VMD Tcl script that draws the C-alpha trace (Angstrom):
set ca {
  {114.16 25.54 -4.11}
  {110.55 25.97 -2.90}
  {109.59 26.03 0.71}
  {106.30 26.76 2.96}
  {104.89 26.67 6.26}
  {101.72 24.27 6.92}
  {99.14 24.74 9.79}
  {95.49 25.87 10.39}
  {94.92 28.70 10.79}
  {97.80 30.08 8.84}
  {96.65 33.47 7.64}
  {98.41 35.11 10.43}
  {101.83 33.64 9.61}
  {104.57 36.13 8.51}
  {106.69 33.16 7.61}
  {106.46 33.90 3.99}
  {107.25 37.68 4.41}
  {110.38 36.81 6.50}
  {111.75 34.00 4.41}
  {111.25 35.50 1.05}
  {112.96 38.88 2.29}
  {115.99 36.78 3.43}
  {116.13 34.92 0.23}
  {116.34 38.30 -1.52}
  {119.03 39.61 0.88}
  {121.25 36.58 0.44}
  {120.80 36.35 -3.30}
  {118.72 33.07 -3.25}
  {116.03 32.34 -6.05}
  {113.94 30.42 -3.56}
  {110.27 30.75 -2.76}
  {108.36 30.36 0.38}
  {104.40 30.02 0.80}
  {101.73 29.45 3.47}
  {99.68 26.31 3.11}
  {96.35 25.84 5.21}
  {95.90 22.24 5.83}
  {92.89 21.37 8.10}
  {93.38 18.66 10.64}
  {90.61 16.48 8.71}
  {92.68 16.60 5.63}
  {96.17 16.11 7.33}
  {96.11 12.27 6.39}
  {96.89 13.59 2.71}
  {99.93 15.61 3.90}
  {102.36 13.26 1.79}
  {100.40 13.98 -1.52}
  {99.61 17.63 -0.73}
  {103.46 18.24 -0.19}
  {104.41 16.28 -3.18}
  {101.97 18.20 -5.21}
  {103.54 21.66 -4.08}
  {106.92 20.25 -4.90}
  {108.41 21.37 -1.75}
  {111.95 20.78 -0.82}
  {111.32 21.59 2.99}
  {108.61 23.15 5.15}
  {107.95 24.61 8.68}
  {105.15 23.19 10.71}
  {102.99 25.26 13.10}
  {99.82 24.74 15.11}
  {98.10 22.27 15.24}
  {100.33 19.70 13.33}
  {103.57 19.73 15.21}
  {102.81 16.35 16.73}
  {100.55 15.04 13.84}
  {103.58 15.28 11.47}
  {105.67 12.67 13.33}
  {104.29 9.39 11.82}
  {105.00 10.71 8.33}
  {108.76 11.11 8.91}
  {111.48 9.04 7.85}
  {113.96 10.25 10.16}
  {113.98 12.68 13.21}
  {116.61 14.48 14.93}
  {117.50 14.05 18.67}
  {115.97 17.23 19.75}
  {112.72 16.74 17.91}
  {112.26 13.24 19.07}
  {113.00 14.17 22.76}
  {110.21 16.61 22.65}
  {107.84 14.50 20.39}
  {107.05 17.68 18.06}
  {108.61 18.98 14.87}
  {108.35 22.28 13.43}
  {111.12 22.08 10.49}
  {110.98 19.17 7.80}
  {113.88 18.79 5.29}
  {112.98 16.76 2.44}
  {116.11 15.16 1.14}
  {116.39 12.08 -1.58}
  {112.57 11.59 -1.09}
  {113.28 11.35 2.80}
  {111.39 13.48 5.15}
  {113.67 14.54 8.20}
  {112.10 16.42 11.13}
  {113.59 18.98 13.26}
  {112.59 21.02 16.27}
  {113.98 24.73 16.09}
  {111.34 26.33 18.46}
  {113.43 25.57 21.48}
  {116.63 26.91 20.30}
  {114.98 30.10 18.77}
  {113.03 30.93 21.89}
  {115.89 30.46 24.40}
  {117.99 32.56 22.12}
  {115.58 35.42 22.46}
  {114.89 34.87 26.11}
  {118.69 35.17 27.15}
  {118.69 38.78 25.31}
  {116.36 40.05 27.75}
  {117.06 37.73 30.95}
  {120.78 36.79 30.95}
  {120.60 35.20 34.25}
  {118.60 32.28 33.11}
  {120.71 29.88 35.09}
  {118.94 30.86 38.50}
  {115.53 31.68 37.21}
  {112.46 30.03 38.61}
  {110.33 29.49 35.63}
  {106.56 28.76 34.89}
  {105.50 27.59 31.41}
  {101.79 27.67 30.56}
  {100.62 24.79 27.90}
  {101.77 21.43 27.36}
  {101.73 21.35 23.56}
  {104.49 20.98 20.93}
  {105.94 24.45 21.37}
  {105.95 24.09 25.20}
  {108.01 20.58 25.07}
  {110.57 22.11 22.56}
  {111.09 25.22 24.91}
  {111.25 23.23 28.06}
  {113.66 20.66 26.71}
  {115.93 23.53 25.71}
  {115.62 25.41 28.75}
  {116.47 22.41 30.93}
  {119.89 22.81 29.36}
  {120.33 26.27 31.09}
  {118.13 26.48 34.30}
  {119.08 25.00 37.40}
  {115.80 25.29 39.49}
  {113.22 22.53 38.24}
  {110.92 24.17 35.61}
  {107.34 24.00 36.26}
  {104.89 23.27 33.49}
  {101.03 24.04 34.01}
  {98.24 22.95 31.63}
  {94.59 22.95 31.76}
  {94.39 18.98 31.84}
  {97.08 17.02 33.52}
  {96.63 13.94 31.33}
  {98.46 16.05 28.44}
  {101.70 15.30 30.62}
  {101.14 11.42 30.28}
  {103.55 11.30 27.46}
  {106.21 13.69 28.62}
  {109.57 12.44 29.39}
  {111.08 15.61 30.80}
  {112.16 16.29 34.26}
  {109.67 19.08 35.15}
  {106.97 20.05 37.95}
  {103.59 19.78 36.56}
  {100.54 21.33 37.70}
  {97.13 22.58 36.49}
  {96.48 26.16 35.49}
  {94.09 26.81 38.26}
  {96.61 25.42 40.89}
  {99.56 27.83 39.62}
  {97.59 31.19 39.71}
  {97.96 31.62 43.76}
  {101.65 30.99 43.68}
  {102.73 33.16 40.70}
  {104.81 35.35 42.86}
  {107.17 32.45 43.31}
  {108.38 32.55 39.72}
  {110.84 34.97 37.84}
  {109.59 34.23 34.29}
  {106.23 33.03 33.24}
  {105.86 31.84 29.49}
  {102.65 31.42 27.70}
  {102.65 28.87 24.99}
  {98.80 28.18 24.80}
  {96.81 29.67 22.01}
  {95.18 32.14 24.39}
  {95.57 35.57 22.71}
  {95.57 34.31 19.12}
  {93.00 35.23 16.45}
  {91.11 37.72 18.31}
  {90.92 35.26 21.20}
  {91.04 37.57 24.18}
  {91.01 35.30 26.87}
  {93.84 35.04 29.54}
  {95.29 31.66 30.04}
  {95.64 32.56 33.85}
  {94.74 35.56 36.29}
  {97.55 37.61 37.27}
  {96.30 38.64 40.59}
  {99.39 37.24 42.43}
  {102.01 38.13 39.99}
  {105.36 39.54 41.46}
  {105.92 42.98 40.10}
  {109.64 41.93 39.07}
  {108.42 38.82 37.10}
  {109.00 38.63 33.24}
  {105.86 37.65 31.38}
  {106.68 36.23 28.01}
  {104.57 35.00 24.94}
  {105.57 32.90 22.36}
  {103.05 34.60 19.93}
  {104.01 37.58 18.02}
  {100.65 38.28 16.27}
  {99.21 40.26 18.00}
  {102.39 42.15 19.01}
  {100.74 42.24 22.75}
  {98.67 39.40 23.57}
  {96.11 39.88 26.28}
  {98.33 38.40 28.81}
  {101.38 40.76 27.84}
  {98.86 43.74 27.94}
  {97.72 42.50 31.33}
  {101.08 42.13 32.81}
  {102.32 45.84 31.07}
  {99.39 47.21 32.85}
  {100.65 45.94 36.20}
  {103.90 47.51 35.45}
  {105.74 44.08 34.76}
  {108.56 43.57 32.11}
  {107.07 41.65 28.99}
  {108.69 39.68 26.10}
  {106.85 38.57 23.06}
  {107.61 35.86 20.37}
  {108.99 37.96 17.50}
  {112.69 37.26 18.25}
  {111.77 33.25 18.88}
  {110.03 33.51 15.55}
  {113.07 34.90 13.70}
  {115.59 32.78 15.38}
  {113.61 29.52 14.78}
  {113.19 30.59 11.23}
  {116.87 31.28 10.76}
  {117.57 27.77 12.25}
  {115.18 26.36 9.52}
  {116.92 28.08 6.87}
  {120.20 26.72 8.00}
  {118.97 23.34 7.94}
  {117.40 23.51 4.44}
  {120.44 25.25 2.76}
  {123.29 24.78 4.92}
  {123.92 28.50 4.62}
  {123.75 31.37 6.80}
  {120.83 33.63 6.76}
  {120.56 37.54 6.99}
  {119.19 37.84 10.45}
  {118.90 41.45 10.57}
  {116.91 41.62 7.34}
  {114.57 38.88 8.87}
  {113.78 40.63 12.08}
  {113.51 44.19 10.53}
  {111.05 42.87 7.88}
  {108.82 41.14 10.37}
  {109.08 44.19 12.76}
  {108.17 46.67 9.83}
  {105.34 44.55 8.78}
  {103.93 44.44 12.25}
}
mol new
graphics top color blue
foreach p $ca { graphics top sphere $p radius 0.5 }
foreach p [lrange $ca 0 end-1] q [lrange $ca 1 end] { graphics top cylinder $p $q radius 0.2 }
display resetview
């Protein structure tokens, strides 16, 4: 079987390294590649995937919402958040799933077991944010706050959350137990911070869904202030493990997946 991850940019992705290591560990003959598909060429996605002969693929920035019109079926989780990161191709049908939220929450619970009572702020309102928010709502009692640069991004959200602009949440950061960055700030040599951390409480866990670089600017700034930090490595591995289960109906070797990514980094 043949798999890939599509996105733009895609050069930073360690999905091929991780999945190919897992295939070898479990004795599969599958292959996994990275395909850069620029947004202006996305209308040709069906032809591109068919040409590659893929049995399934992962979807990353900026295509998690763009892929929706091309799917034949979509699972409940992905439909709720309006974003897809995993596609299974079965009998010429494209079936969309979202494993981002499951992967992230699994990783967050390892470092913050008392999720139930946490006051959480999520930065960004894209596809990954929706997936994570939708999954966190199942575990967290206080209403989650999601902040974005433009509030119009929430027009099509159907999740029960508090919404705010990034500027408005900066003075009230001390109210939150966990702050999660899902914006692209910090990727690809982008050194900007999504928000300033002047009012950050010393106990607040600062998390970023990015794993390359290992410490994004917001994590480095939080660590410098003495705060606990959490990056996107384990989310990345868990969501990849869930994708593998969807494609093959088999259990992955999670330890090999994680250690391979960690060694590479």
